[in-house]
Each structure stands twice: as structure tokens, then as C-alpha cells.
CHARMM internal coordinates of N, CA and C (Angstrom, degrees):
IC EDIT
DIST 1 N 1 CA 1.4517
DIST 1 CA 1 C 1.5242
ANGL 1 N 1 CA 1 C 109.96
DIST 1 C 2 N 1.3411
ANGL 1 CA 1 C 2 N 116.36
DIHE 1 N 1 CA 1 C 2 N 128.75
DIST 2 N 2 CA 1.4612
ANGL 1 C 2 N 2 CA 117.28
DIHE 1 CA 1 C 2 N 2 CA 178.73
DIST 2 CA 2 C 1.5273
ANGL 2 N 2 CA 2 C 110.07
DIHE 1 C 2 N 2 CA 2 C -92.35
DIST 2 C 3 N 1.3162
ANGL 2 CA 2 C 3 N 115.06
DIHE 2 N 2 CA 2 C 3 N 160.96
DIST 3 N 3 CA 1.4638
ANGL 2 C 3 N 3 CA 120.65
DIHE 2 CA 2 C 3 N 3 CA -176.40
DIST 3 CA 3 C 1.5234
ANGL 3 N 3 CA 3 C 111.94
DIHE 2 C 3 N 3 CA 3 C -99.53
DIST 3 C 4 N 1.3302
ANGL 3 CA 3 C 4 N 117.34
DIHE 3 N 3 CA 3 C 4 N 22.68
DIST 4 N 4 CA 1.4557
ANGL 3 C 4 N 4 CA 121.37
DIHE 3 CA 3 C 4 N 4 CA 179.33
DIST 4 CA 4 C 1.5296
ANGL 4 N 4 CA 4 C 109.52
DIHE 3 C 4 N 4 CA 4 C -62.67
DIST 4 C 5 N 1.3191
ANGL 4 CA 4 C 5 N 116.66
DIHE 4 N 4 CA 4 C 5 N 129.74
DIST 5 N 5 CA 1.4627
ANGL 4 C 5 N 5 CA 121.58
DIHE 4 CA 4 C 5 N 5 CA 179.63
DIST 5 CA 5 C 1.5220
ANGL 5 N 5 CA 5 C 108.21
DIHE 4 C 5 N 5 CA 5 C -82.06
DIST 5 C 6 N 1.3208
ANGL 5 CA 5 C 6 N 115.66
DIHE 5 N 5 CA 5 C 6 N 129.01
DIST 6 N 6 CA 1.4561
ANGL 5 C 6 N 6 CA 121.02
DIHE 5 CA 5 C 6 N 6 CA 175.38
DIST 6 CA 6 C 1.5227
ANGL 6 N 6 CA 6 C 108.07
DIHE 5 C 6 N 6 CA 6 C -78.80
DIST 6 C 7 N 1.3274
ANGL 6 CA 6 C 7 N 117.35
DIHE 6 N 6 CA 6 C 7 N 119.71
DIST 7 N 7 CA 1.4699
ANGL 6 C 7 N 7 CA 120.95
DIHE 6 CA 6 C 7 N 7 CA -178.65
DIST 7 CA 7 C 1.5167
ANGL 7 N 7 CA 7 C 111.72
DIHE 6 C 7 N 7 CA 7 C -62.01
DIST 7 C 8 N 1.3295
ANGL 7 CA 7 C 8 N 118.00
DIHE 7 N 7 CA 7 C 8 N -23.96
DIST 8 N 8 CA 1.4598
ANGL 7 C 8 N 8 CA 121.83
DIHE 7 CA 7 C 8 N 8 CA 178.34
DIST 8 CA 8 C 1.5137
ANGL 8 N 8 CA 8 C 113.49
DIHE 7 C 8 N 8 CA 8 C -69.83
DIST 8 C 9 N 1.3360
ANGL 8 CA 8 C 9 N 117.15
DIHE 8 N 8 CA 8 C 9 N -9.74
DIST 9 N 9 CA 1.4633
ANGL 8 C 9 N 9 CA 122.10
DIHE 8 CA 8 C 9 N 9 CA 178.65
DIST 9 CA 9 C 1.5307
ANGL 9 N 9 CA 9 C 112.21
DIHE 8 C 9 N 9 CA 9 C -91.81
DIST 9 C 10 N 1.3316
ANGL 9 CA 9 C 10 N 117.55
DIHE 9 N 9 CA 9 C 10 N -5.47
DIST 10 N 10 CA 1.4595
ANGL 9 C 10 N 10 CA 122.19
DIHE 9 CA 9 C 10 N 10 CA -174.25
DIST 10 CA 10 C 1.5275
ANGL 10 N 10 CA 10 C 108.69
DIHE 9 C 10 N 10 CA 10 C -117.31
DIST 10 C 11 N 1.3302
ANGL 10 CA 10 C 11 N 115.84
DIHE 10 N 10 CA 10 C 11 N 116.48
DIST 11 N 11 CA 1.4720
ANGL 10 C 11 N 11 CA 121.32
DIHE 10 CA 10 C 11 N 11 CA -174.40
DIST 11 CA 11 C 1.5227
ANGL 11 N 11 CA 11 C 112.34
DIHE 10 C 11 N 11 CA 11 C -57.82
DIST 11 C 12 N 1.3313
ANGL 11 CA 11 C 12 N 117.87
DIHE 11 N 11 CA 11 C 12 N -40.58
DIST 12 N 12 CA 1.4661
ANGL 11 C 12 N 12 CA 121.01
DIHE 11 CA 11 C 12 N 12 CA -176.12
DIST 12 CA 12 C 1.5294
ANGL 12 N 12 CA 12 C 112.89
DIHE 11 C 12 N 12 CA 12 C -66.95
DIST 12 C 13 N 1.3239
ANGL 12 CA 12 C 13 N 118.02
DIHE 12 N 12 CA 12 C 13 N -15.40
DIST 13 N 13 CA 1.4630
ANGL 12 C 13 N 13 CA 122.04
DIHE 12 CA 12 C 13 N 13 CA 178.98
DIST 13 CA 13 C 1.5265
ANGL 13 N 13 CA 13 C 112.16
DIHE 12 C 13 N 13 CA 13 C -83.36
DIST 13 C 14 N 1.3390
ANGL 13 CA 13 C 14 N 117.52
DIHE 13 N 13 CA 13 C 14 N -12.84
DIST 14 N 14 CA 1.4637
ANGL 13 C 14 N 14 CA 122.40
DIHE 13 CA 13 C 14 N 14 CA -174.51
DIST 14 CA 14 C 1.5198
ANGL 14 N 14 CA 14 C 109.15
DIHE 13 C 14 N 14 CA 14 C -108.43
DIST 14 C 15 N 1.3195
ANGL 14 CA 14 C 15 N 116.06
DIHE 14 N 14 CA 14 C 15 N 130.28
DIST 15 N 15 CA 1.4585
ANGL 14 C 15 N 15 CA 121.87
DIHE 14 CA 14 C 15 N 15 CA -179.14
DIST 15 CA 15 C 1.5293
ANGL 15 N 15 CA 15 C 109.57
DIHE 14 C 15 N 15 CA 15 C -122.66
DIST 15 C 16 N 1.3244
ANGL 15 CA 15 C 16 N 116.16
DIHE 15 N 15 CA 15 C 16 N 151.73
DIST 16 N 16 CA 1.4597
ANGL 15 C 16 N 16 CA 120.85
DIHE 15 CA 15 C 16 N 16 CA 172.15
DIST 16 CA 16 C 1.5270
ANGL 16 N 16 CA 16 C 107.38
DIHE 15 C 16 N 16 CA 16 C -57.11
DIST 16 C 17 N 1.3218
ANGL 16 CA 16 C 17 N 117.01
DIHE 16 N 16 CA 16 C 17 N 134.27
DIST 17 N 17 CA 1.4630
ANGL 16 C 17 N 17 CA 121.25
DIHE 16 CA 16 C 17 N 17 CA -179.94
DIST 17 CA 17 C 1.5148
ANGL 17 N 17 CA 17 C 114.37
DIHE 16 C 17 N 17 CA 17 C 94.52
DIST 17 C 18 N 1.3396
ANGL 17 CA 17 C 18 N 117.94
DIHE 17 N 17 CA 17 C 18 N -9.27
DIST 18 N 18 CA 1.4722
ANGL 17 C 18 N 18 CA 120.86
DIHE 17 CA 17 C 18 N 18 CA 177.59
DIST 18 CA 18 C 1.5244
ANGL 18 N 18 CA 18 C 110.77
DIHE 17 C 18 N 18 CA 18 C -67.52
DIST 18 C 19 N 1.3282
ANGL 18 CA 18 C 19 N 115.95
DIHE 18 N 18 CA 18 C 19 N 144.25
DIST 19 N 19 CA 1.4571
ANGL 18 C 19 N 19 CA 122.27
DIHE 18 CA 18 C 19 N 19 CA 171.38
DIST 19 CA 19 C 1.5271
ANGL 19 N 19 CA 19 C 107.22
DIHE 18 C 19 N 19 CA 19 C -86.73
DIST 19 C 20 N 1.3306
ANGL 19 CA 19 C 20 N 116.90
DIHE 19 N 19 CA 19 C 20 N 124.49
DIST 20 N 20 CA 1.4653
ANGL 19 C 20 N 20 CA 121.08
DIHE 19 CA 19 C 20 N 20 CA -174.58
DIST 20 CA 20 C 1.5291
ANGL 20 N 20 CA 20 C 110.98
DIHE 19 C 20 N 20 CA 20 C -137.09
DIST 20 C 21 N 1.3096
ANGL 20 CA 20 C 21 N 114.66
DIHE 20 N 20 CA 20 C 21 N 163.81
DIST 21 N 21 CA 1.4591
ANGL 20 C 21 N 21 CA 122.76
DIHE 20 CA 20 C 21 N 21 CA 167.75
DIST 21 CA 21 C 1.5166
ANGL 21 N 21 CA 21 C 106.46
DIHE 20 C 21 N 21 CA 21 C -109.90
DIST 21 C 22 N 1.3429
ANGL 21 CA 21 C 22 N 116.23
DIHE 21 N 21 CA 21 C 22 N 127.30
DIST 22 N 22 CA 1.4631
ANGL 21 C 22 N 22 CA 120.65
DIHE 21 CA 21 C 22 N 22 CA 179.05
DIST 22 CA 22 C 1.5163
ANGL 22 N 22 CA 22 C 109.65
DIHE 21 C 22 N 22 CA 22 C -121.98
DIST 22 C 23 N 1.3276
ANGL 22 CA 22 C 23 N 115.01
DIHE 22 N 22 CA 22 C 23 N 158.69
DIST 23 N 23 CA 1.4544
ANGL 22 C 23 N 23 CA 120.64
DIHE 22 CA 22 C 23 N 23 CA 171.00
DIST 23 CA 23 C 1.5214
ANGL 23 N 23 CA 23 C 107.15
DIHE 22 C 23 N 23 CA 23 C -111.42
DIST 23 C 24 N 1.3295
ANGL 23 CA 23 C 24 N 114.88
DIHE 23 N 23 CA 23 C 24 N 121.24
DIST 24 N 24 CA 1.4649
ANGL 23 C 24 N 24 CA 120.19
DIHE 23 CA 23 C 24 N 24 CA 178.89
DIST 24 CA 24 C 1.5285
ANGL 24 N 24 CA 24 C 108.31
DIHE 23 C 24 N 24 CA 24 C -80.92
DIST 24 C 25 N 1.3243
ANGL 24 CA 24 C 25 N 116.35
DIHE 24 N 24 CA 24 C 25 N 155.64
DIST 25 N 25 CA 1.4631
ANGL 24 C 25 N 25 CA 121.33
DIHE 24 CA 24 C 25 N 25 CA -176.24
DIST 25 CA 25 C 1.5330
ANGL 25 N 25 CA 25 C 111.74
DIHE 24 C 25 N 25 CA 25 C -55.25
DIST 25 C 26 N 1.3325
ANGL 25 CA 25 C 26 N 117.19
DIHE 25 N 25 CA 25 C 26 N -42.87
DIST 26 N 26 CA 1.4660
ANGL 25 C 26 N 26 CA 119.01
DIHE 25 CA 25 C 26 N 26 CA -177.90
DIST 26 CA 26 C 1.5292
ANGL 26 N 26 CA 26 C 112.99
DIHE 25 C 26 N 26 CA 26 C -75.33
DIST 26 C 27 N 1.3325
ANGL 26 CA 26 C 27 N 118.04
DIHE 26 N 26 CA 26 C 27 N -4.97
DIST 27 N 27 CA 1.4733
ANGL 26 C 27 N 27 CA 121.82
DIHE 26 CA 26 C 27 N 27 CA 177.23
DIST 27 CA 27 C 1.5294
ANGL 27 N 27 CA 27 C 112.50
DIHE 26 C 27 N 27 CA 27 C -105.30
DIST 27 C 28 N 1.3369
ANGL 27 CA 27 C 28 N 117.82
DIHE 27 N 27 CA 27 C 28 N 4.54
DIST 28 N 28 CA 1.4642
ANGL 27 C 28 N 28 CA 119.74
DIHE 27 CA 27 C 28 N 28 CA -175.64
DIST 28 CA 28 C 1.5310
ANGL 28 N 28 CA 28 C 112.31
DIHE 27 C 28 N 28 CA 28 C -61.32
DIST 28 C 29 N 1.3151
ANGL 28 CA 28 C 29 N 117.68
DIHE 28 N 28 CA 28 C 29 N -36.83
DIST 29 N 29 CA 1.4729
ANGL 28 C 29 N 29 CA 120.19
DIHE 28 CA 28 C 29 N 29 CA -179.83
DIST 29 CA 29 C 1.5200
ANGL 29 N 29 CA 29 C 112.03
DIHE 28 C 29 N 29 CA 29 C -70.89
DIST 29 C 30 N 1.3500
ANGL 29 CA 29 C 30 N 116.84
DIHE 29 N 29 CA 29 C 30 N -37.01
DIST 30 N 30 CA 1.4648
ANGL 29 C 30 N 30 CA 120.68
DIHE 29 CA 29 C 30 N 30 CA -177.08
DIST 30 CA 30 C 1.5161
ANGL 30 N 30 CA 30 C 112.45
DIHE 29 C 30 N 30 CA 30 C -86.06
DIST 30 C 31 N 1.3273
ANGL 30 CA 30 C 31 N 116.91
DIHE 30 N 30 CA 30 C 31 N -26.49
DIST 31 N 31 CA 1.4570
ANGL 30 C 31 N 31 CA 120.67
DIHE 30 CA 30 C 31 N 31 CA -177.80
DIST 31 CA 31 C 1.5178
ANGL 31 N 31 CA 31 C 113.53
DIHE 30 C 31 N 31 CA 31 C 81.41
DIST 31 C 32 N 1.3461
ANGL 31 CA 31 C 32 N 117.76
DIHE 31 N 31 CA 31 C 32 N 8.21
DIST 32 N 32 CA 1.4659
ANGL 31 C 32 N 32 CA 120.59
DIHE 31 CA 31 C 32 N 32 CA 178.80
DIST 32 CA 32 C 1.5228
ANGL 32 N 32 CA 32 C 110.00
DIHE 31 C 32 N 32 CA 32 C -64.65
DIST 32 C 33 N 1.3260
ANGL 32 CA 32 C 33 N 115.93
DIHE 32 N 32 CA 32 C 33 N 131.13
DIST 33 N 33 CA 1.4547
ANGL 32 C 33 N 33 CA 121.58
DIHE 32 CA 32 C 33 N 33 CA 179.98
DIST 33 CA 33 C 1.5198
ANGL 33 N 33 CA 33 C 109.93
DIHE 32 C 33 N 33 CA 33 C -103.18
DIST 33 C 34 N 1.3248
ANGL 33 CA 33 C 34 N 115.49
DIHE 33 N 33 CA 33 C 34 N 148.50
DIST 34 N 34 CA 1.4555
ANGL 33 C 34 N 34 CA 122.68
DIHE 33 CA 33 C 34 N 34 CA 179.40
DIST 34 CA 34 C 1.5233
ANGL 34 N 34 CA 34 C 108.20
DIHE 33 C 34 N 34 CA 34 C -117.28
DIST 34 C 35 N 1.3281
ANGL 34 CA 34 C 35 N 116.74
DIHE 34 N 34 CA 34 C 35 N 130.85
DIST 35 N 35 CA 1.4581
ANGL 34 C 35 N 35 CA 121.67
DIHE 34 CA 34 C 35 N 35 CA 179.37
DIST 35 CA 35 C 1.5162
ANGL 35 N 35 CA 35 C 109.35
DIHE 34 C 35 N 35 CA 35 C -93.96
DIST 35 C 36 N 1.3200
ANGL 35 CA 35 C 36 N 116.47
DIHE 35 N 35 CA 35 C 36 N 141.82
DIST 36 N 36 CA 1.4556
ANGL 35 C 36 N 36 CA 119.61
DIHE 35 CA 35 C 36 N 36 CA 177.14
DIST 36 CA 36 C 1.5116
ANGL 36 N 36 CA 36 C 112.42
DIHE 35 C 36 N 36 CA 36 C -174.28
DIST 36 C 37 N 1.3198
ANGL 36 CA 36 C 37 N 113.96
DIHE 36 N 36 CA 36 C 37 N 177.26
DIST 37 N 37 CA 1.4671
ANGL 36 C 37 N 37 CA 122.88
DIHE 36 CA 36 C 37 N 37 CA 179.72
DIST 37 CA 37 C 1.5294
ANGL 37 N 37 CA 37 C 108.37
DIHE 36 C 37 N 37 CA 37 C -101.02
DIST 37 C 38 N 1.3416
ANGL 37 CA 37 C 38 N 116.57
DIHE 37 N 37 CA 37 C 38 N 132.63
DIST 38 N 38 CA 1.4613
ANGL 37 C 38 N 38 CA 121.27
DIHE 37 CA 37 C 38 N 38 CA -179.42
DIST 38 CA 38 C 1.5300
ANGL 38 N 38 CA 38 C 110.12
DIHE 37 C 38 N 38 CA 38 C -68.83
DIST 38 C 39 N 1.3346
ANGL 38 CA 38 C 39 N 115.06
DIHE 38 N 38 CA 38 C 39 N 122.58
DIST 39 N 39 CA 1.4691
ANGL 38 C 39 N 39 CA 121.83
DIHE 38 CA 38 C 39 N 39 CA 176.04
DIST 39 CA 39 C 1.5271
ANGL 39 N 39 CA 39 C 110.55
DIHE 38 C 39 N 39 CA 39 C -98.46
DIST 39 C 40 N 1.3625
ANGL 39 CA 39 C 40 N 116.69
DIHE 39 N 39 CA 39 C 40 N -41.94
DIST 40 N 40 CA 1.4647
ANGL 39 C 40 N 40 CA 122.47
DIHE 39 CA 39 C 40 N 40 CA 179.69
DIST 40 CA 40 C 1.5186
ANGL 40 N 40 CA 40 C 109.05
DIHE 39 C 40 N 40 CA 40 C -142.66
DIST 40 C 41 N 1.3309
ANGL 40 CA 40 C 41 N 116.33
DIHE 40 N 40 CA 40 C 41 N 147.34
DIST 41 N 41 CA 1.4653
ANGL 40 C 41 N 41 CA 121.96
DIHE 40 CA 40 C 41 N 41 CA 172.84
DIST 41 CA 41 C 1.5217
ANGL 41 N 41 CA 41 C 106.28
DIHE 40 C 41 N 41 CA 41 C -101.13
DIST 41 C 42 N 1.3325
ANGL 41 CA 41 C 42 N 116.93
DIHE 41 N 41 CA 41 C 42 N 119.99
DIST 42 N 42 CA 1.4619
ANGL 41 C 42 N 42 CA 121.50
DIHE 41 CA 41 C 42 N 42 CA -172.81
DIST 42 CA 42 C 1.5266
ANGL 42 N 42 CA 42 C 113.69
DIHE 41 C 42 N 42 CA 42 C -95.87
DIST 42 C 43 N 1.3238
ANGL 42 CA 42 C 43 N 117.74
DIHE 42 N 42 CA 42 C 43 N -25.67
DIST 43 N 43 CA 1.4709
ANGL 42 C 43 N 43 CA 121.10
DIHE 42 CA 42 C 43 N 43 CA 179.14
DIST 43 CA 43 C 1.5210
ANGL 43 N 43 CA 43 C 108.93
DIHE 42 C 43 N 43 CA 43 C -81.01
DIST 43 C 44 N 1.3427
ANGL 43 CA 43 C 44 N 116.24
DIHE 43 N 43 CA 43 C 44 N 127.59
DIST 44 N 44 CA 1.4729
ANGL 43 C 44 N 44 CA 119.29
DIHE 43 CA 43 C 44 N 44 CA -179.94
DIST 44 CA 44 C 1.5278
ANGL 44 N 44 CA 44 C 112.49
DIHE 43 C 44 N 44 CA 44 C -90.55
DIST 44 C 45 N 1.3276
ANGL 44 CA 44 C 45 N 117.09
DIHE 44 N 44 CA 44 C 45 N -21.66
DIST 45 N 45 CA 1.4742
ANGL 44 C 45 N 45 CA 121.00
DIHE 44 CA 44 C 45 N 45 CA -179.44
DIST 45 CA 45 C 1.5342
ANGL 45 N 45 CA 45 C 109.78
DIHE 44 C 45 N 45 CA 45 C -68.22
DIST 45 C 46 N 1.3420
ANGL 45 CA 45 C 46 N 118.30
DIHE 45 N 45 CA 45 C 46 N 149.79
DIST 46 N 46 CA 1.4650
ANGL 45 C 46 N 46 CA 120.39
DIHE 45 CA 45 C 46 N 46 CA -180.00
DIST 46 CA 46 C 1.5292
ANGL 46 N 46 CA 46 C 113.50
DIHE 45 C 46 N 46 CA 46 C -67.63
DIST 46 C 47 N 1.3466
ANGL 46 CA 46 C 47 N 117.11
DIHE 46 N 46 CA 46 C 47 N -25.51
DIST 47 N 47 CA 1.4709
ANGL 46 C 47 N 47 CA 121.80
DIHE 46 CA 46 C 47 N 47 CA 179.30
DIST 47 CA 47 C 1.5218
ANGL 47 N 47 CA 47 C 108.88
DIHE 46 C 47 N 47 CA 47 C -141.35
DIST 47 C 48 N 1.3365
ANGL 47 CA 47 C 48 N 115.72
DIHE 47 N 47 CA 47 C 48 N 152.99
DIST 48 N 48 CA 1.4603
ANGL 47 C 48 N 48 CA 120.26
DIHE 47 CA 47 C 48 N 48 CA 172.96
DIST 48 CA 48 C 1.5169
ANGL 48 N 48 CA 48 C 107.52
DIHE 47 C 48 N 48 CA 48 C -147.39
DIST 48 C 49 N 1.3220
ANGL 48 CA 48 C 49 N 116.94
DIHE 48 N 48 CA 48 C 49 N 128.26
DIST 49 N 49 CA 1.4660
ANGL 48 C 49 N 49 CA 121.03
DIHE 48 CA 48 C 49 N 49 CA -172.63
DIST 49 CA 49 C 1.5252
ANGL 49 N 49 CA 49 C 113.89
DIHE 48 C 49 N 49 CA 49 C -65.24
DIST 49 C 50 N 1.3401
ANGL 49 CA 49 C 50 N 118.79
DIHE 49 N 49 CA 49 C 50 N -23.37
DIST 50 N 50 CA 1.4695
ANGL 49 C 50 N 50 CA 120.33
DIHE 49 CA 49 C 50 N 50 CA 178.76
DIST 50 CA 50 C 1.5260
ANGL 50 N 50 CA 50 C 112.40
DIHE 49 C 50 N 50 CA 50 C -98.73
DIST 50 C 51 N 1.3257
ANGL 50 CA 50 C 51 N 117.21
DIHE 50 N 50 CA 50 C 51 N -1.69
DIST 51 N 51 CA 1.4584
ANGL 50 C 51 N 51 CA 121.08
DIHE 50 CA 50 C 51 N 51 CA 179.77
DIST 51 CA 51 C 1.5207
ANGL 51 N 51 CA 51 C 110.54
DIHE 50 C 51 N 51 CA 51 C 115.22
DIST 51 C 52 N 1.3204
ANGL 51 CA 51 C 52 N 115.70
DIHE 51 N 51 CA 51 C 52 N 149.59
DIST 52 N 52 CA 1.4592
ANGL 51 C 52 N 52 CA 122.18
DIHE 51 CA 51 C 52 N 52 CA 179.61
DIST 52 CA 52 C 1.5310
ANGL 52 N 52 CA 52 C 108.26
DIHE 51 C 52 N 52 CA 52 C -75.03
DIST 52 C 53 N 1.3257
ANGL 52 CA 52 C 53 N 116.09
DIHE 52 N 52 CA 52 C 53 N 132.69
DIST 53 N 53 CA 1.4618
ANGL 52 C 53 N 53 CA 120.89
DIHE 52 CA 52 C 53 N 53 CA -179.40
DIST 53 CA 53 C 1.5226
ANGL 53 N 53 CA 53 C 109.26
DIHE 52 C 53 N 53 CA 53 C -83.31
DIST 53 C 54 N 1.3472
ANGL 53 CA 53 C 54 N 114.74
DIHE 53 N 53 CA 53 C 54 N 130.46
DIST 54 N 54 CA 1.4604
ANGL 53 C 54 N 54 CA 120.77
DIHE 53 CA 53 C 54 N 54 CA -179.38
DIST 54 CA 54 C 1.5275
ANGL 54 N 54 CA 54 C 110.41
DIHE 53 C 54 N 54 CA 54 C -134.02
DIST 54 C 55 N 1.3286
ANGL 54 CA 54 C 55 N 114.89
DIHE 54 N 54 CA 54 C 55 N 160.36
DIST 55 N 55 CA 1.4585
ANGL 54 C 55 N 55 CA 121.22
DIHE 54 CA 54 C 55 N 55 CA 169.69
DIST 55 CA 55 C 1.5225
ANGL 55 N 55 CA 55 C 106.87
DIHE 54 C 55 N 55 CA 55 C -107.34
DIST 55 C 56 N 1.3277
ANGL 55 CA 55 C 56 N 115.89
DIHE 55 N 55 CA 55 C 56 N 132.79
DIST 56 N 56 CA 1.4551
ANGL 55 C 56 N 56 CA 121.41
DIHE 55 CA 55 C 56 N 56 CA 178.76
DIST 56 CA 56 C 1.5258
ANGL 56 N 56 CA 56 C 110.21
DIHE 55 C 56 N 56 CA 56 C -88.25
DIST 56 C 57 N 1.3393
ANGL 56 CA 56 C 57 N 116.53
DIHE 56 N 56 CA 56 C 57 N 165.57
DIST 57 N 57 CA 1.4649
ANGL 56 C 57 N 57 CA 121.57
DIHE 56 CA 56 C 57 N 57 CA 176.63
DIST 57 CA 57 C 1.5279
ANGL 57 N 57 CA 57 C 111.73
DIHE 56 C 57 N 57 CA 57 C -53.79
DIST 57 C 58 N 1.3217
ANGL 57 CA 57 C 58 N 116.84
DIHE 57 N 57 CA 57 C 58 N -30.11
DIST 58 N 58 CA 1.4626
ANGL 57 C 58 N 58 CA 122.22
DIHE 57 CA 57 C 58 N 58 CA -178.95
DIST 58 CA 58 C 1.5281
ANGL 58 N 58 CA 58 C 112.54
DIHE 57 C 58 N 58 CA 58 C -75.17
DIST 58 C 59 N 1.3492
ANGL 58 CA 58 C 59 N 117.14
DIHE 58 N 58 CA 58 C 59 N -9.65
DIST 59 N 59 CA 1.4567
ANGL 58 C 59 N 59 CA 121.59
DIHE 58 CA 58 C 59 N 59 CA -177.17
DIST 59 CA 59 C 1.5193
ANGL 59 N 59 CA 59 C 113.04
DIHE 58 C 59 N 59 CA 59 C 93.83
DIST 59 C 60 N 1.3447
ANGL 59 CA 59 C 60 N 116.36
DIHE 59 N 59 CA 59 C 60 N -8.29
DIST 60 N 60 CA 1.4647
ANGL 59 C 60 N 60 CA 119.89
DIHE 59 CA 59 C 60 N 60 CA 178.89
DIST 60 CA 60 C 1.5253
ANGL 60 N 60 CA 60 C 109.43
DIHE 59 C 60 N 60 CA 60 C -73.02
DIST 60 C 61 N 1.3402
ANGL 60 CA 60 C 61 N 115.83
DIHE 60 N 60 CA 60 C 61 N 148.43
DIST 61 N 61 CA 1.4599
ANGL 60 C 61 N 61 CA 122.38
DIHE 60 CA 60 C 61 N 61 CA -178.99
DIST 61 CA 61 C 1.5253
ANGL 61 N 61 CA 61 C 108.50
DIHE 60 C 61 N 61 CA 61 C -119.69
DIST 61 C 62 N 1.3380
ANGL 61 CA 61 C 62 N 115.68
DIHE 61 N 61 CA 61 C 62 N 136.09
DIST 62 N 62 CA 1.4548
ANGL 61 C 62 N 62 CA 120.12
DIHE 61 CA 61 C 62 N 62 CA 177.65
DIST 62 CA 62 C 1.5085
ANGL 62 N 62 CA 62 C 110.75
DIHE 61 C 62 N 62 CA 62 C -164.68
DIST 62 C 63 N 1.3241
ANGL 62 CA 62 C 63 N 114.69
DIHE 62 N 62 CA 62 C 63 N 175.85
DIST 63 N 63 CA 1.4676
ANGL 62 C 63 N 63 CA 121.43
DIHE 62 CA 62 C 63 N 63 CA 178.93
DIST 63 CA 63 C 1.5354
ANGL 63 N 63 CA 63 C 109.40
DIHE 62 C 63 N 63 CA 63 C -99.05
DIST 63 C 64 N 1.3307
ANGL 63 CA 63 C 64 N 115.68
DIHE 63 N 63 CA 63 C 64 N 134.25
DIST 64 N 64 CA 1.4671
ANGL 63 C 64 N 64 CA 120.81
DIHE 63 CA 63 C 64 N 64 CA -175.77
DIST 64 CA 64 C 1.5305
ANGL 64 N 64 CA 64 C 110.06
DIHE 63 C 64 N 64 CA 64 C -68.15
DIST 64 C 65 N 1.3203
ANGL 64 CA 64 C 65 N 114.83
DIHE 64 N 64 CA 64 C 65 N 125.76
DIST 65 N 65 CA 1.4618
ANGL 64 C 65 N 65 CA 121.15
DIHE 64 CA 64 C 65 N 65 CA 175.22
DIST 65 CA 65 C 1.5099
ANGL 65 N 65 CA 65 C 111.12
DIHE 64 C 65 N 65 CA 65 C -105.12
DIST 65 C 66 N 1.3452
ANGL 65 CA 65 C 66 N 116.23
DIHE 65 N 65 CA 65 C 66 N -27.50
DIST 66 N 66 CA 1.4573
ANGL 65 C 66 N 66 CA 119.64
DIHE 65 CA 65 C 66 N 66 CA -178.98
DIST 66 CA 66 C 1.5298
ANGL 66 N 66 CA 66 C 109.30
DIHE 65 C 66 N 66 CA 66 C -155.48
DIST 66 C 67 N 1.3368
ANGL 66 CA 66 C 67 N 115.42
DIHE 66 N 66 CA 66 C 67 N 139.93
DIST 67 N 67 CA 1.4477
ANGL 66 C 67 N 67 CA 121.61
DIHE 66 CA 66 C 67 N 67 CA 172.72
DIST 67 CA 67 C 1.5186
ANGL 67 N 67 CA 67 C 106.13
DIHE 66 C 67 N 67 CA 67 C -101.13
DIST 67 C 68 N 1.3154
ANGL 67 CA 67 C 68 N 116.45
DIHE 67 N 67 CA 67 C 68 N 123.44
DIST 68 N 68 CA 1.4689
ANGL 67 C 68 N 68 CA 120.21
DIHE 67 CA 67 C 68 N 68 CA -178.01
DIST 68 CA 68 C 1.5160
ANGL 68 N 68 CA 68 C 108.57
DIHE 67 C 68 N 68 CA 68 C -90.09
DIST 68 C 69 N 1.3355
ANGL 68 CA 68 C 69 N 115.25
DIHE 68 N 68 CA 68 C 69 N 118.37
DIST 69 N 69 CA 1.4597
ANGL 68 C 69 N 69 CA 120.58
DIHE 68 CA 68 C 69 N 69 CA 179.27
DIST 69 CA 69 C 1.5079
ANGL 69 N 69 CA 69 C 109.19
DIHE 68 C 69 N 69 CA 69 C -76.69
DIST 69 C 70 N 1.3298
ANGL 69 CA 69 C 70 N 116.38
DIHE 69 N 69 CA 69 C 70 N 121.31
DIST 70 N 70 CA 1.4582
ANGL 69 C 70 N 70 CA 121.12
DIHE 69 CA 69 C 70 N 70 CA 177.27
DIST 70 CA 70 C 1.5160
ANGL 70 N 70 CA 70 C 108.41
DIHE 69 C 70 N 70 CA 70 C -95.80
DIST 70 C 71 N 1.3033
ANGL 70 CA 70 C 71 N 116.10
DIHE 70 N 70 CA 70 C 71 N 109.88
DIST 71 N 71 CA 1.4749
ANGL 70 C 71 N 71 CA 120.67
DIHE 70 CA 70 C 71 N 71 CA -178.20
DIST 71 CA 71 C 1.5008
ANGL 71 N 71 CA 71 C 111.33
DIHE 70 C 71 N 71 CA 71 C -91.98
END
COOR INIT
IC SEED 1 N 1 CA 1 C
IC BUILD
């Protein structure tokens, strides 16, 4: 197991407008990820071990698994 920190677990790493991959609650068993743009950050804590909860522009809510860097 590596000790790489997932940026999706740290609130300060996520900004409104970021392109992210989230896992919605009903997809936790399947692991299906949903791509979208962050509209709101719902987790108030600075860190969360399962990922920061966000609302996407589409209205879907999930925990950030990956922040997609747009170059």
C-alpha cells in the first residue's frame, strides 16, 4: 500500500469549477464514477477519508475520487 495522498480527500485542493470524478452513494458497490464540474463543496471539514462531498453542475452529489487536471 502506498502513502500517496488523494487530493480529493483535502477540501483546500478542490475549487468551484474544477472537473472531477465522483462516486455517488448509489454507485459505491459498483465503483462507477461520474464526471462533472464542481458547483458546491458540501463537506465543511478540511479533510475526509472517503473524499470531499460536492454537488456537480448537474445537481448530482458525490465524493471526489479524482481531480482532473485541465492543461
